[in-house]
C-alpha positions in Angstrom: -84.2 42.1 -181.7 -82.2 41.6 -184.6 -84.2 41.5 -187.8 -84.1 37.6 -189.2 -83.4 38.0 -193.0 -82.8 35.4 -195.6 -79.7 35.7 -198.2 -80.4 34.7 -201.9 -77.8 33.6 -204.3 -78.0 32.7 -207.9 -75.5 32.2 -210.8 -77.3 31.0 -214.3 -74.1 29.0 -215.1 -71.4 27.0 -213.2 -69.3 25.3 -215.7 -66.7 24.5 -213.2 -69.4 23.2 -210.7 -67.2 24.9 -207.8 -70.0 27.5 -206.8 -67.2 30.2 -206.4 -69.8 32.7 -207.9 -72.2 32.0 -205.3 -69.7 32.1 -202.6 -68.8 35.6 -203.3 -72.6 36.7 -203.2 -72.8 35.2 -200.1 -70.0 36.9 -198.5 -70.9 40.2 -199.9 -74.8 39.8 -198.8 -73.4 38.8 -195.1 -71.4 41.8 -194.9 -74.5 44.0 -195.9 -76.6 42.5 -193.3 -74.1 43.1 -190.5 -74.0 46.5 -191.6 -77.7 46.9 -191.4 -77.6 45.1 -188.0 -79.9 42.1 -189.4 -79.4 38.4 -188.4 -79.1 36.3 -191.6 -80.7 33.1 -190.3 -80.7 30.9 -193.9 -79.1 31.1 -197.2 -81.2 30.1 -200.3 -79.0 28.8 -203.0 -79.9 28.1 -206.4 -76.5 27.4 -208.4 -76.2 26.9 -212.0 -80.2 27.9 -212.4 -81.5 30.1 -214.8 -83.9 32.9 -213.7 -84.9 33.6 -217.3 -86.1 30.2 -218.6 -89.9 29.9 -217.8 -89.6 26.1 -217.6 -87.2 26.2 -215.0 -88.0 25.9 -211.4 -86.0 27.4 -209.0 -86.5 25.2 -205.5 -84.5 27.7 -203.5 -86.4 30.6 -204.6 -89.7 29.0 -204.3 -88.8 27.9 -200.7 -87.8 31.5 -200.0 -91.3 32.7 -200.9 -92.9 30.4 -198.6 -90.9 31.2 -195.8 -90.9 34.9 -196.3 -95.1 34.4 -196.3 -95.2 32.3 -193.4 -93.1 34.7 -191.3 -90.2 32.4 -190.7 -87.9 35.4 -192.0 -88.6 39.1 -191.8 -86.6 40.1 -195.2 -84.3 39.0 -198.1 -80.8 40.3 -198.9 -79.8 39.6 -202.7 -76.7 40.5 -204.4 -78.6 41.9 -207.4 -81.9 42.6 -208.1 -81.5 40.4 -211.6 -80.1 37.6 -209.1 -83.5 37.3 -207.9 -86.0 37.9 -210.9 -85.6 38.0 -214.6 -89.2 37.5 -215.3 -91.7 40.1 -214.1 -94.1 37.5 -212.8 -91.3 36.4 -210.5 -91.0 40.0 -209.2 -95.0 40.5 -208.9 -95.0 37.2 -206.6 -92.5 38.8 -204.5 -94.2 42.3 -204.2 -97.4 40.6 -203.6 -95.8 39.4 -200.4 -94.6 42.4 -199.4 -97.8 44.2 -199.9 -99.4 41.5 -197.4 -96.6 42.1 -194.8 -95.7 45.8 -195.0 -92.6 45.7 -192.5 -90.6 43.1 -194.2 -87.1 44.3 -194.9 -85.2 44.6 -198.5 -82.0 45.2 -199.7 -79.4 44.4 -202.4 -75.9 45.0 -202.4 -75.1 46.8 -206.1 -78.1 49.3 -205.6 -80.4 51.1 -203.1 -83.9 49.6 -204.2 -86.4 48.7 -201.5 -89.6 46.9 -202.9 -91.1 47.7 -199.6 -91.7 51.4 -200.7 -93.9 52.4 -203.9 -91.0 54.3 -205.4 -88.9 50.8 -205.0 -91.2 48.9 -206.5 -91.6 51.0 -209.5 -88.0 51.4 -210.2 -87.7 47.4 -209.4 -90.2 46.7 -212.3 -88.2 48.9 -214.8 -85.0 47.1 -214.0 -86.5 43.4 -214.3 -88.0 44.6 -217.5 -84.7 45.8 -218.8 -83.0 42.6 -217.4 -85.8 40.3 -219.1 -85.1 42.2 -222.6 -81.1 41.6 -222.1 -81.9 37.9 -221.4 -83.9 37.8 -224.7 -81.3 39.7 -226.7 -78.9 37.2 -225.3 -81.2 34.4 -226.2 -81.4 35.5 -229.6 -77.7 35.5 -230.3 -77.3 32.2 -229.0 -80.1 30.8 -231.0 -78.7 32.4 -234.1 -75.4 31.2 -233.6 -76.4 27.5 -233.0 -78.5 27.7 -236.2 -75.4 29.0 -238.1 -73.2 25.8 -236.7 -76.1 23.5 -237.6 -76.4 24.7 -241.1 -72.4 24.4 -241.5 -73.0 20.7 -240.0 -71.2 21.4 -236.9 -71.7 19.9 -233.5 -73.5 21.5 -231.0 -71.3 20.5 -228.2 -72.6 19.1 -224.7 -72.0 15.5 -223.5 -71.4 12.8 -226.4 -74.6 11.4 -227.5 -74.9 7.5 -226.9 -73.0 5.7 -229.6 -69.7 8.3 -230.0 -66.8 8.6 -227.7 -66.9 10.7 -224.8 -63.4 12.0 -225.8 -64.1 13.0 -229.3 -68.0 13.3 -230.2 -67.1 12.9 -234.0 -65.6 9.3 -233.5 -67.9 6.4 -233.2 -67.6 4.2 -230.0 -67.5 0.9 -231.3 -69.2 -1.0 -228.2 -72.0 1.2 -228.2 -72.5 1.3 -232.0 -72.5 -2.7 -231.8 -75.3 -2.4 -228.8 -77.3 0.3 -231.2 -77.3 -2.2 -234.2 -78.1 -5.2 -232.1 -81.0 -3.3 -230.7 -82.3 -2.3 -234.4 -82.0 -5.8 -235.6 -84.2 -6.8 -232.4 -86.9 -4.0 -233.2 -87.1 -5.1 -237.0 -87.5 -8.8 -235.6 -90.3 -7.8 -233.5 -88.7 -6.9 -229.9 -90.2 -4.3 -228.0 -88.1 -1.6 -227.1 -89.2 -2.1 -223.5 -87.5 -5.4 -223.4 -84.2 -3.7 -225.0 -84.6 -1.0 -222.3 -84.7 -3.6 -219.2 -81.5 -5.3 -221.3 -79.8 -2.0 -221.3 -80.4 -1.1 -217.9 -79.0 -4.5 -216.7 -76.1 -4.1 -218.7 -75.7 -0.5 -218.2 -75.9 0.5 -221.7 -77.5 3.8 -223.1 -75.8 6.3 -220.7 -78.7 6.3 -218.5 -79.0 9.4 -216.1 -77.2 9.2 -212.9 -79.5 8.2 -210.1 -82.3 6.6 -212.4 -83.4 3.2 -211.6 -85.0 2.7 -215.0 -84.2 4.2 -218.3 -87.4 6.2 -219.7 -88.7 4.1 -222.9 -88.5 7.4 -225.2 -85.0 7.3 -224.2 -84.1 4.3 -225.7 -86.4 5.0 -228.6 -84.4 8.3 -229.5 -81.2 6.7 -229.1 -82.5 4.0 -232.1 -84.0 6.5 -234.1 -81.9 9.6 -233.7 -81.2 10.9 -237.4 -77.5 11.7 -236.1 -76.9 8.0 -236.6 -77.3 8.7 -240.2 -75.2 11.6 -239.9 -78.0 14.4 -240.5 -77.8 17.4 -238.5 -80.9 18.5 -236.2 -82.0 21.7 -235.0 -84.7 21.8 -232.4 -85.3 18.2 -232.7 -86.0 18.2 -236.4 -83.7 17.5 -239.5 -82.3 20.6 -240.6 -82.4 20.7 -244.4 -79.9 23.1 -246.6 -80.8 25.3 -249.3 -80.8 22.4 -252.0 -83.3 20.6 -249.8 -81.2 18.0 -248.8 -80.6 17.3 -245.3 -77.6 19.0 -243.7 -74.5 16.2 -243.3 -73.0 16.4 -239.7 -69.1 16.2 -239.3 -69.3 12.9 -237.6 -68.8 9.5 -238.2 -72.5 7.8 -239.1 -73.4 4.6 -237.5 -76.0 3.4 -239.8 -76.7 3.7 -243.6 -79.7 5.5 -244.8 -82.0 2.3 -245.5 -80.8 0.6 -242.2 -82.1 3.9 -240.2 -85.3 4.7 -242.2 -86.0 0.8 -241.7 -86.1 1.1 -238.2 -87.8 4.3 -237.9 -90.8 3.1 -240.4 -90.9 -0.1 -237.9 -91.2 1.9 -234.6 -93.9 4.1 -236.2 -95.7 1.6 -237.8 -96.0 -0.5 -234.4 -97.5 2.8 -232.9 -100.2 3.0 -235.5 -101.0 -0.7 -235.2 -101.1 -0.9 -231.7 -101.3 2.7 -229.7 -101.2 2.3 -226.2 -101.6 -1.2 -226.4 -99.3 -3.6 -224.0 -97.4 -6.0 -226.4 -95.5 -7.7 -223.5 -95.5 -11.4 -223.5 -94.3 -14.4 -221.2 -95.1 -17.2 -223.1 -94.1 -18.4 -226.9 -97.6 -19.5 -228.0 -99.7 -17.0 -225.9 -102.4 -15.9 -228.0 -101.7 -18.2 -230.9 -102.5 -21.4 -229.1 -106.0 -22.7 -229.1 -107.9 -25.4 -227.3 -108.6 -28.5 -229.4 -111.9 -28.5 -228.2 -113.6 -25.2 -227.7 -111.0 -23.6 -230.1 -110.7 -20.9 -227.2 -107.3 -18.9 -227.3 -104.9 -21.0 -224.5 -102.7 -18.7 -222.1 -99.8 -19.8 -220.3 -99.7 -20.3 -216.5 -96.7 -20.4 -214.3 -96.1 -23.4 -212.0 -96.0 -21.1 -208.7 -94.2 -24.7 -207.0 -91.5 -24.8 -209.8 -88.2 -24.5 -208.3 -84.4 -24.6 -210.6 -83.5 -28.1 -211.3 -86.7 -29.7 -210.3 -88.6 -32.1 -212.8 -91.9 -30.2 -212.6 -93.3 -28.2 -215.4 -92.1 -24.5 -215.3 -95.1 -23.5 -216.6 -98.2 -25.0 -218.7 -100.7 -23.9 -221.6 -104.1 -24.3 -220.0 -107.5 -23.9 -221.5 -109.1 -21.7 -218.8 -112.6 -21.4 -217.9 -112.0 -17.8 -216.8 -110.9 -16.6 -220.2 -114.3 -18.5 -221.7 -112.9 -21.7 -222.2 -113.8 -25.4 -221.2 -111.0 -25.8 -219.0 -110.5 -29.4 -220.2 -106.9 -29.1 -222.1 -103.5 -28.5 -220.8 -100.1 -29.3 -222.0 -96.3 -28.9 -220.4 -95.4 -25.4 -221.9 -91.3 -26.3 -222.3 -92.1 -29.3 -224.4 -94.6 -27.6 -226.8 -92.4 -24.7 -227.4 -89.5 -26.8 -228.5 -91.7 -29.2 -230.6 -93.1 -25.9 -232.6 -89.8 -24.2 -232.9 -88.3 -27.6 -234.3 -91.2 -27.8 -236.7 -91.1 -23.8 -237.6 -87.4 -24.3 -238.9 -87.6 -27.3 -240.5 -90.7 -25.4 -242.8 -88.3 -22.3 -243.1 -85.2 -24.1 -244.1 -87.2 -26.1 -246.7 -89.0 -22.8 -247.9 -85.7 -20.8 -248.3 -84.2 -23.5 -250.4 -87.1 -23.3 -252.9 -87.7 -19.5 -252.9 -84.6 -17.8 -251.9 -85.3 -13.9 -252.0 -82.4 -11.4 -252.3 -82.5 -9.1 -249.4 -80.0 -6.6 -250.8 -81.7 -5.2 -253.5 -81.6 -1.6 -253.9 -84.9 0.8 -254.0 -85.8 0.9 -257.6 -87.1 4.6 -257.4 -83.8 6.3 -255.9 -83.6 8.0 -259.5 -87.1 9.3 -259.1 -86.6 10.8 -255.7 -83.4 12.3 -256.7 -84.9 14.3 -259.8 -87.6 15.5 -257.4 -85.2 16.7 -255.0 -83.4 18.7 -258.0 -86.5 19.9 -259.0 -87.3 21.6 -255.5 -84.1 22.9 -255.6 -84.3 24.6 -258.8 -87.4 26.1 -257.7 -86.1 27.4 -254.7 -83.1 28.8 -256.6 -85.3 30.4 -259.5 -87.3 32.4 -256.7 -83.9 33.8 -255.1 -82.4 34.6 -258.5 -85.8 36.5 -259.2 -86.8 34.2 -262.4 -90.0 33.4 -260.7 -92.0 35.1 -258.0 -92.8 34.0 -254.3 -96.4 33.4 -255.5 -95.4 31.0 -258.3 -92.9 29.4 -256.2 -95.8 28.7 -253.7 -98.1 27.4 -256.3 -95.4 25.1 -257.5 -93.6 24.1 -254.5 -96.2 21.9 -252.2 -96.8 19.3 -255.0 -93.1 18.7 -255.3 -92.8 18.5 -251.2 -95.8 16.0 -251.1 -94.3 14.1 -254.0 -90.9 13.9 -252.2 -92.4 12.9 -249.0 -94.3 10.0 -250.3 -91.3 8.8 -252.2 -89.2 8.8 -248.9 -92.2 7.1 -247.2 -92.2 4.4 -249.9 -88.4 4.1 -249.8 -88.5 3.4 -245.5 -91.3 1.0 -246.0 -89.3 -0.8 -249.0 -85.9 -1.2 -246.5 -88.0 -1.9 -243.6 -89.8 -5.0 -245.3 -86.0 -5.9 -246.5 -84.3 -5.6 -243.2 -87.3 -7.4 -241.2 -87.0 -10.4 -243.7 -83.3 -10.4 -243.3 -83.5 -10.2 -239.4 -86.3 -13.1 -239.3 -84.3 -15.0 -242.0 -81.6 -15.1 -239.3 -83.2 -17.5 -237.2 -83.1 -20.0 -240.0 -79.5 -21.1 -238.5 -80.4 -21.3 -234.8 -80.6 -24.2 -233.0 -83.8 -24.6 -230.8 -82.0 -23.5 -227.6 -80.8 -20.4 -229.2 -84.0 -19.7 -230.3 -85.8 -20.1 -226.9 -83.0 -17.7 -225.5 -84.3 -15.1 -227.7 -86.8 -12.4 -226.3 -90.1 -13.8 -226.5 -91.6 -10.9 -229.1 -88.9 -12.0 -231.5 -89.7 -15.8 -230.9 -93.5 -15.1 -231.9 -92.5 -12.9 -234.9 -90.4 -16.0 -236.1 -93.0 -18.5 -235.2 -96.0 -16.5 -236.8 -93.8 -16.0 -240.0 -95.0 -19.6 -240.5 -98.0 -20.3 -238.3 -101.2 -18.8 -237.9 -102.3 -20.9 -234.9 -101.3 -24.0 -232.8 -104.4 -26.7 -232.1 -103.5 -28.5 -228.8 -106.0 -31.5 -228.7 -107.2 -33.3 -225.0 -104.5 -35.8 -224.2 -107.4 -38.2 -222.4 -107.5 -39.5 -218.9 -104.6 -40.7 -217.6 -102.0 -40.1 -220.1 -99.0 -38.4 -219.0 -96.5 -39.2 -221.9 -95.9 -36.1 -224.1 -97.6 -36.9 -227.6 -96.2 -34.8 -230.7 -99.2 -35.8 -232.6 -101.6 -34.0 -230.4 -99.9 -30.6 -231.2 -101.3 -29.5 -234.5 -99.6 -26.6 -236.4 -102.1 -24.6 -238.6 -99.5 -23.4 -241.5 -99.8 -20.0 -243.3 
């Protein structure tokens, strides 16, 4: 009875996606199986998959090991040993199975090594070790090439990041750039990344991966804070600095100015520090803001399950709930309260803006100081390079200058964050109430909390159904 063998084929890169290299390996392996009078029962194919990278799982290779251990196949035919393994640990896993089942078959097209024998295993270990070294050397050369390109500000290739044209990575895509800027303004106005992610998913923005039903939170966050937006070149996820101590500039059109980008990055970082792991989603404008006029407990919004579009019933209500520790005696129709509060807040903010207009286009006053610190760092590095000072002296002087630079950069980011936040929140003054209520709830709350610290909802009394604005008491800041 013919021995049943599996054919394993693999190629690391298939740029054309036509699997021609895999097809050639399969034909040669089938021919070798016929010469050995073996029956090829299954082909295990890992196309465009690396055997050297430790974080890559070769699904077909793993399936082949399971089938081999379970006795579903009686051996393996591969084109070359390095198609099977480039990491010694993968070879040892294969050898372990051959130890357990001594009668297993093994053959490769390009050489005559049989890991079913002691001599063959020794030679296989040597060959895989050399293949591993070859991959290490190639990886090192590629990394050095990418670093050189990065230092020159050149692009790294691959698919265009969101915000730039797919046919030219150096040119901005106007529609994508508009979506990014609008999302950044929303971040500064208090909108959560999760809200932006949901809207982008519905509108098909952000270049979501094919087949994904929901964009990842970190994917949207990276798009909005990517150093590439301001023209900075990165290497391994970090901003790359040149010999002069300044960020390397890339050869592409930026989308943000430095102050815009730093403001968004600071706002997101600050939110993470204030609310680590906390759910910030809200459904109703006055959730956490409204309080009961009797017991002063926070009032929550409650949806009306019987509400239907077009009906006169209340869509939701603000209700003092016994479950939340309240008295349960105060409630009000939600839509009317929201509209009233929006009108009062707009009136207050317009009146305040007319008296205390604050310019929002001021430049950070310490630009010259930061520029001087950067020059000092560059001069110290150049002095060590030209042997004017020793490395020991450089390492004594440099840390203090670097700390001063980092503190100034952080101060600059905070300055522009507060400026852009004030600008984003100030845009609400010119909205209508309906436009305001169409905003994401988080942004509505940021606008309201700019003027109010709480809203007291007083009881309406028995049998009274007409909405009375005098029973809604805003507590101004």
